[in-house]
C-alpha positions as a Markdown table, in Angstrom:
| # | Residue | x | y | z |
|---|---|---|---|---|
| 1 | Met | 154.3 | 139.9 | 63.1 |
| 2 | Asp | 151.2 | 138.2 | 61.9 |
| 3 | Ile | 147.7 | 139.6 | 62.6 |
| 4 | Asp | 146.7 | 137.1 | 65.3 |
| 5 | Lys | 150.0 | 137.7 | 67.2 |
| 6 | Phe | 149.5 | 141.5 | 67.0 |
| 7 | Gln | 145.9 | 141.2 | 68.3 |
| 8 | Lys | 147.1 | 139.1 | 71.2 |
| 9 | Leu | 149.9 | 141.6 | 72.0 |
| 10 | Ile | 147.5 | 144.5 | 72.0 |
| 11 | Glu | 145.2 | 142.5 | 74.3 |
| 12 | Glu | 148.0 | 141.6 | 76.7 |
| 13 | Thr | 149.1 | 145.3 | 76.7 |
| 14 | Tyr | 145.8 | 147.2 | 76.8 |
| 15 | Leu | 142.7 | 144.9 | 77.1 |
| 16 | Lys | 142.2 | 145.3 | 80.9 |
| 17 | Lys | 142.6 | 149.1 | 80.7 |
| 18 | Asp | 140.3 | 149.3 | 77.7 |
| 19 | Ala | 137.7 | 147.0 | 79.2 |
| 20 | Asn | 137.6 | 149.2 | 82.3 |
| 21 | Arg | 137.2 | 152.3 | 80.1 |
| 22 | Gly | 134.4 | 150.6 | 78.1 |
| 23 | Leu | 133.7 | 150.2 | 74.4 |
| 24 | Ser | 132.2 | 153.7 | 73.9 |
| 25 | Lys | 135.0 | 155.6 | 75.5 |
| 26 | Thr | 137.6 | 153.4 | 73.8 |
| 27 | Phe | 136.0 | 154.2 | 70.5 |
| 28 | Met | 136.3 | 157.9 | 71.3 |
| 29 | Trp | 140.1 | 157.4 | 71.8 |
| 30 | Phe | 140.2 | 155.6 | 68.4 |
| 31 | Thr | 138.5 | 158.5 | 66.7 |
| 32 | Glu | 140.9 | 160.9 | 68.2 |
| 33 | Glu | 143.8 | 158.9 | 66.8 |
| 34 | Val | 142.0 | 158.9 | 63.4 |
| 35 | Gly | 141.9 | 162.7 | 63.6 |
| 36 | Glu | 145.6 | 162.8 | 64.4 |
| 37 | Leu | 146.3 | 160.6 | 61.4 |
| 38 | Ser | 144.2 | 162.9 | 59.3 |
| 39 | Arg | 146.3 | 165.9 | 60.3 |
| 40 | Ala | 149.5 | 164.0 | 59.5 |
| 41 | Leu | 148.2 | 163.1 | 56.1 |
| 42 | Arg | 147.1 | 166.6 | 55.4 |
| 43 | Glu | 150.5 | 168.0 | 56.4 |
| 44 | Asn | 152.2 | 165.1 | 54.4 |
| 45 | Asn | 154.4 | 164.5 | 57.5 |
| 46 | Lys | 155.7 | 160.9 | 56.9 |
| 47 | Glu | 157.2 | 160.5 | 60.4 |
| 48 | Glu | 153.9 | 161.5 | 62.0 |
| 49 | Met | 152.0 | 159.3 | 59.5 |
| 50 | Lys | 154.0 | 156.2 | 60.6 |
| 51 | Lys | 153.2 | 156.9 | 64.3 |
| 52 | Glu | 149.5 | 157.6 | 63.7 |
| 53 | Phe | 148.9 | 154.6 | 61.4 |
| 54 | Ala | 150.4 | 152.5 | 64.2 |
| 55 | Asp | 148.2 | 154.1 | 66.8 |
| 56 | Val | 145.0 | 153.8 | 64.7 |
| 57 | Leu | 145.8 | 150.1 | 64.0 |
| 58 | Ala | 146.4 | 149.4 | 67.7 |
| 59 | Trp | 143.1 | 151.1 | 68.8 |
| 60 | Leu | 141.2 | 149.3 | 66.0 |
| 61 | Phe | 142.5 | 146.0 | 67.2 |
| 62 | Ser | 141.6 | 146.8 | 70.8 |
| 63 | Leu | 138.1 | 147.7 | 69.7 |
| 64 | Ala | 137.8 | 144.4 | 67.9 |
| 65 | Ser | 139.0 | 142.5 | 71.0 |
| 66 | Leu | 136.5 | 144.3 | 73.2 |
| 67 | Ser | 133.8 | 143.3 | 70.8 |
| 68 | Gly | 134.9 | 139.7 | 70.7 |
| 69 | Ile | 136.0 | 139.9 | 67.1 |
| 70 | Asn | 139.1 | 138.0 | 65.8 |
| 71 | Met | 140.8 | 140.2 | 63.2 |
| 72 | Glu | 142.5 | 137.2 | 61.5 |
| 73 | Glu | 139.0 | 135.9 | 60.7 |
| 74 | Thr | 137.7 | 139.3 | 59.8 |
| 75 | Ile | 140.2 | 140.0 | 57.0 |
| 76 | Ser | 139.0 | 136.9 | 55.1 |
| 77 | Lys | 136.4 | 139.3 | 53.6 |
| 78 | Tyr | 139.3 | 140.6 | 51.4 |
| 79 | Thr | 141.5 | 137.5 | 50.8 |
| 80 | Ala | 139.8 | 136.8 | 47.4 |
| 81 | Gly | 140.0 | 140.4 | 46.3 |
| 82 | Cys | 137.3 | 143.0 | 46.2 |
| 83 | Pro | 134.3 | 141.7 | 48.1 |
| 84 | Val | 132.0 | 143.2 | 45.4 |
| 85 | Cys | 133.6 | 142.5 | 42.0 |
| 86 | His | 136.1 | 139.9 | 43.3 |
| 87 | Gly | 138.8 | 141.6 | 41.2 |
| 88 | Ile | 142.5 | 142.1 | 42.0 |
| 89 | Pro | 142.7 | 145.0 | 41.3 |
| 90 | Cys | 139.2 | 146.1 | 42.0 |
| 91 | Ile | 137.3 | 147.0 | 38.8 |
| 92 | Cys | 134.2 | 148.4 | 40.5 |
| 93 | Ile | 132.9 | 151.6 | 38.9 |
| 94 | Glu | 132.8 | 154.4 | 41.5 |
| 95 | Lys | 129.5 | 156.3 | 41.7 |
């Protein structure tokens, strides 16, 4: 599935509910999912990681939709490589 289709699917499935909840409370749900992903990563639980990566992605796309952001357009920041050094792979020196 491409990015635009995924965003539309998430909108069809959750946008009304998320809009009623509001951006702030939807963001709180997103951060809860990030916490669950953190736990799965810490425990190195691959099955839970798969579930939580999917949940984080879905909530992120929902937040973008609530904010009027098209994720297909947003990712263009990275289509030419690192947005700082433009390298693929990135050759930026970490500080």
